[in-house]
N, C-alpha and C positions, 0 to 999 in steps of 0.2 A: 504493500500500500504506500509506504514511504517513497519507494522508487518511482511509482506513478506520479506522486505529488511533485517530486523533484524534476521529473521529465516535463511535467506541465509548466513548472516555473521556468525551466530552461527554455522551453518553447516560447513562452510569453516574453521572456527577456530577449530572445533572438528576434521575435517579431517586432518588439519595440525598437531594437537597434536598427532593424531593416527600415522601419517606418521613419526613424530619425535620420538615417542616412539618405533616404529618398527625399525627405523634406529639404535637407541641406543641399542635395544635388539640384533640386528644382530651384531653390533660392539662388544658388550660384549661376544657374542658367539664366534666370530672370535678370540678375544683375549684369551679366555679360551682355545679354541682348539690349538692356537699357543703355549700356555704355557704348556699344559698338553699332547699334542701328543708325544713329545719326552720322557716324563716320561712313558707314556703308551707303547711306543716302547721298552724302557728299560725293563719294567716289562715283556712284552711278550717275548722278546729275552732271558731273564734270564731263562725261562722255556722251551725254544726250544732245541731240539736235534741239534747236530752239522750240520747235513745235511739239516736242515730247516732254518738255520740262514739267508741265503741270499735269501730266498723266501718271498713273500708277503702274504703267507697263514696265515689266522687268526685262522683257525681250524687245530690243530695238537695235537699229543699226548704229553701232558706236562710231563716233567721229572725233577727230582731233582739232576740229575747227575752233573750239572754245580756247584751247591752249594757243593756237595761232593768233586768235583775236587779242588775247591779253598781252601778248608780246608785240603787237602791232603798234605803229606810231600813235594811234588814237588813245591807247592806255599806257604804253611804254613801261610795262611792268619790270623790264630788265633794269632800267635806271633805278627804280625804287628798290629792287632786289640788291643791287650793288651798294646802295646807300646803307641798307640794313647790315649787310655783311661788313662794310667798313666800320660802322659804329660798333658792332659786336666785337670784331677782331681787335680794334684798338683798345676798347674798354677792357677786354680780358687781358691783353698784353700788359696793360698798366696795373690792373686790379690785382692779379695773382701775385706778381713779385712784391709789390708794395705790401699786400696783406700778409704774405709769408714773413717778411722782415719785421713788420709791425707786431705780428702775433708772437714771433720768437722773442722780440725785445720785451714785450709785456709779460711773457711767460717766464723768462729766465732772469731778467735784470730787475734790480730794485730801483724803481723810478718814483721820485717824489710826486704825490698826487695821482698815483696810478689808478686807484679805485675811482676817483672822480673822473679821470679821463675815460675809463672803461664805461662808466655810467653815461658820460656825454655821448660816447659812440653809440651805445644802446638807445639812448633817448632819440637819436636821429631817426630811428626806425619807427618811432611812435608818432611822428609828425605826419599828418595827412598830406598827401602829395599836392592836393589842390591849394594848400596854404603857401607852397613854395612857387607856384606858377607866376604870380605877379612880380615878386622880387627877381626871379630869374629872367623874366621877360624884359623888365626895365634894365637890368644889368647887361644883358646881351644886346639890347637896343643901343645902349650907350657905347658898348664896345664894337658895335657893327658886326655882331656875330649871329644875328637872326637869320634863319634859313640856311644854316651851315651845319655840317656834320660835327664840327668842333663843339658847337653849343650842345648838341645831343650827347656827345662823349663826356663833356664836363658834368652834365646833369646825371648821366648814368653812373659816373664814377662816385658821385655823392651818395648813391644808394648801394652800389655793389661793394665798395671798399669797407664800409662799416660792417656790412653783413658778413663779408668774407673774413674779416679780422676775428669776429666773434666765433665763427664756425671753425676756422683753422686753429685758433688758440685752444679750443677744447681738445683737439687731437694732440697738439704739442704738449699740453699739460700732462698727457698720459704717457709721454715718452720719458723714461728715467734719465735724469741728468748725469747719472754715473757713466753712461755710455759715452757721453760727450767729454766728460772729464778724463776717461781712459784714453780717448783719442787725442786729447790735448797733451797728456803726459807722453804719448808716443810721438809727439812733434807736430801734430796737425794744428793749423791755425783756425781761426773762427770760420772763415769762408769754407775751408775744407770740411770742417765739422758739419756745417749746414748742408753742404752739397752731398757728402758721402754718407752721412748718418741721419740727419734730420729729414731731408726730403724723401728718401726711400721709406722711412718709417711712417711719415705723415702723408704719404701719397694718397691713401683712400680719402682723407679729409680734404686734401687739396683738390682732388678730382670732384668730390661732392660739392665743394664751394664753387668750382668752375662750372659745373652743371647748373646750379641754381643761378649763378650770375649770368650765364648764357641765356637761360630762360627768361630771367627778369629783363635783360636788355633787349632780347629779340622780340618780346611781346609788348614792350613799352609803347603806349599809345598816347596818353594825355599830353605829355610834354612834346612829343613829336607832332601832335596835332596843332598845338598852340605856337610852338617856336619855329615851325617850318611852314612854307607856303607853296614852294615850287621846286627849288633846286635840291633840297635835302630831305624831301618827303620819303618816309620809310614804308615798308610793306604794310604794317598794321593800319596806317592812315590811308594807304593806297586802296585797301579793300573797300573803304567807304565810297570810292569813286564809282563803284558798280551800282550805286543807288541813283537812278536818274529820274526824269520827269514821269516816265511811264512805270516806275516802280523798280524793284530789284531785278537785275539781270542774273538770275540764279545760276544758270549754267556756267557763265563766265566767272561768277564769284566762287562757285564750287571748284572750278579749275584753278583759280588763284589761291584758294584755300589749300589745295593739295600742294601746290608749289611752296606755299608759306610754311607748311609743317615738315617738309622734306629735310631741311637742315637739322631740325630738332631730332627727328627720327634717326638720321644718320649719326649724329653726334652721340645720342644715347646708345646706339648699337656699338659704337666704338669704345665707349667707356663704361658699359653696363656692369661688368664684373667689379671694377674698382668702386663704382658708384654704390652698388649693393653692399659691398664690404664696408664702405664708409657709413652707409645708413644703418648698418647692423652692429657696428663696432662700439657704439655708445658715444660717439662724438657729438651727435645731436641730442640735446637734453630737453 
């Protein structure tokens, strides 16, 4: 009799586990569909001809006319694309070395007022971006830097450097100073210690900071909208050009959207292992 009761309990437990596993699988499928259906819609719409955009047809004759149109002189997406690449590249080239050196100094040296300085860096992240628009606009107008990539680079540096300093410092704090002291005893100077010991050990944190700074700069819209008008317009602002008198040109906007996300996808694929390691190693608190 006891054996029968035990079998019934085991069977009920197995059924409950099966039911729980089924519910979890359905929940994951629903979340994936919710996240990827808009992306699938954009990809499909990008290859649709104009007369098929407002239809729900999945089977249609794919065309590349939308991609040809966005790079034509009427939209000139190539120019906006190059502006975005220039702004992102220069911003990262300046941000990462400066942030590494600043993080190392704040982590290893005794600096008077260091805590106040760290709080000031952190406080910059709490200021709403809209508050800075007018001062930056007036400053760049006086310097004759409106509608230039230099203005956008300066603005982005003001956001990426404080963020990267806090992020990279968390990883450097976790590196034992004894390793650097041992290298110094062996005759290595400060630069060699940073290059051969610190950078390899802090690489996940540096890659993580680079990814976040890349995304912040690449997607920046508000300052690019207000500080540029024609010459230095970037891709996020250029996407708004597909809204005309007759409404949104969805097929061409979808094509531009695919072109817009390609650098982010490629960049993430190149650094995904180090990025995941940095996200899971405890540097982000």
